[in-house]
C-alpha positions as CSV (number, residue, x, y, z in Angstrom):
1,X,0.0,0.0,0.0
2,X,2.9,2.4,0.8
3,X,4.3,1.8,-2.7
4,X,0.9,2.6,-4.3
5,X,0.8,5.9,-2.3
6,X,4.4,6.9,-3.3
7,X,3.8,6.0,-6.9
8,X,0.6,8.0,-7.0
9,X,2.0,11.0,-5.3
10,X,5.2,11.1,-7.3
11,X,4.5,9.7,-10.8
12,X,7.3,11.7,-12.4
13,X,10.0,10.9,-9.8
14,X,13.4,10.5,-11.4
15,X,14.2,7.3,-9.4
16,X,10.8,5.7,-10.1
17,X,12.5,2.5,-11.3
18,X,13.9,2.0,-7.8
19,X,10.4,2.0,-6.3
20,X,9.2,-0.5,-8.9
21,X,12.3,-2.7,-8.3
22,X,11.7,-2.6,-4.5
23,X,8.1,-3.6,-5.0
24,X,9.2,-6.4,-7.3
25,X,11.6,-7.6,-4.6
26,X,8.8,-7.6,-2.1
27,X,6.6,-9.7,-4.3
28,X,9.5,-12.1,-5.0
29,X,10.1,-12.5,-1.2
30,X,6.5,-13.3,-0.7
31,X,6.6,-16.0,-3.4
32,X,4.6,-14.0,-6.0
33,X,6.9,-14.1,-9.0
34,X,4.3,-13.2,-11.6
35,X,3.5,-10.0,-9.8
36,X,7.2,-9.4,-9.3
37,X,7.7,-9.7,-13.1
38,X,5.0,-7.1,-13.7
39,X,6.7,-4.6,-11.4
40,X,10.3,-5.2,-12.6
41,X,9.0,-4.7,-16.2
42,X,7.8,-1.2,-15.0
43,X,11.2,-0.5,-13.5
44,X,13.0,-1.4,-16.7
45,X,10.6,0.6,-18.8
46,X,11.3,3.6,-16.6
47,X,15.1,3.1,-16.9
48,X,16.4,0.8,-19.7
49,X,20.0,1.0,-18.3
50,X,19.1,-0.2,-14.8
51,X,21.6,-3.1,-14.3
52,X,20.2,-4.1,-10.9
53,X,16.8,-4.3,-12.5
54,X,18.0,-6.8,-15.2
55,X,19.8,-8.7,-12.5
56,X,16.7,-8.9,-10.3
57,X,14.5,-9.9,-13.3
58,X,17.0,-12.7,-14.0
59,X,16.1,-14.2,-10.6
60,X,12.4,-13.7,-11.2
61,X,12.7,-15.6,-14.5
62,X,14.4,-18.4,-12.6
63,X,11.6,-18.4,-10.1
64,X,9.3,-18.9,-13.0
65,X,11.4,-21.7,-14.5
66,X,12.7,-19.7,-17.4
67,X,16.5,-20.2,-17.4
68,X,16.9,-18.8,-21.0
69,X,15.5,-15.4,-20.2
70,X,17.3,-15.4,-16.8
71,X,20.6,-15.8,-18.6
72,X,19.7,-13.1,-21.1
73,X,19.0,-10.7,-18.3
74,X,22.2,-11.6,-16.5
75,X,24.2,-10.9,-19.6
76,X,22.4,-7.6,-20.1
77,X,23.1,-6.6,-16.5
78,X,26.8,-7.5,-16.9
79,X,27.0,-5.5,-20.1
80,X,25.6,-2.5,-18.1
81,X,28.5,-2.9,-15.6
82,X,26.4,-4.5,-12.8
83,X,29.5,-5.2,-10.8
84,X,30.4,-1.5,-10.6
85,X,27.0,-0.5,-9.2
86,X,27.4,0.6,-5.6
87,X,24.2,-1.3,-4.6
88,X,25.5,-4.6,-5.9
89,X,27.4,-7.3,-4.0
90,X,28.7,-10.5,-5.4
91,X,27.1,-13.2,-3.4
92,X,26.3,-16.9,-3.5
93,X,23.2,-16.3,-5.6
94,X,25.1,-14.3,-8.2
95,X,27.8,-17.0,-8.5
96,X,25.1,-19.7,-8.9
97,X,23.4,-17.7,-11.7
98,X,26.7,-16.9,-13.3
99,X,27.7,-20.6,-13.4
100,X,24.3,-21.6,-14.8
101,X,24.6,-19.1,-17.6
102,X,28.0,-20.0,-19.0
């Protein structure tokens, strides 16, 4: 509900993609990957160069059993210098995805 309020009050916010990404993460954490996919699509529509968004969408695709699109999104995120993003940390999940997408 808070995300709805923020999105309604600030529809032209420069960092709108972050709100959509955060809501996608919330849906993913509550085992609602289809809703997460809808939100991350909004984030990426708002900012086509959002490396973290592509990275997060890769995991949503994995949740939905779509390894092919997960790997495409990982490659896109890496091409946008994901590893240089200050909000990104290499972790176990990243390593698993990276090895899956060789």
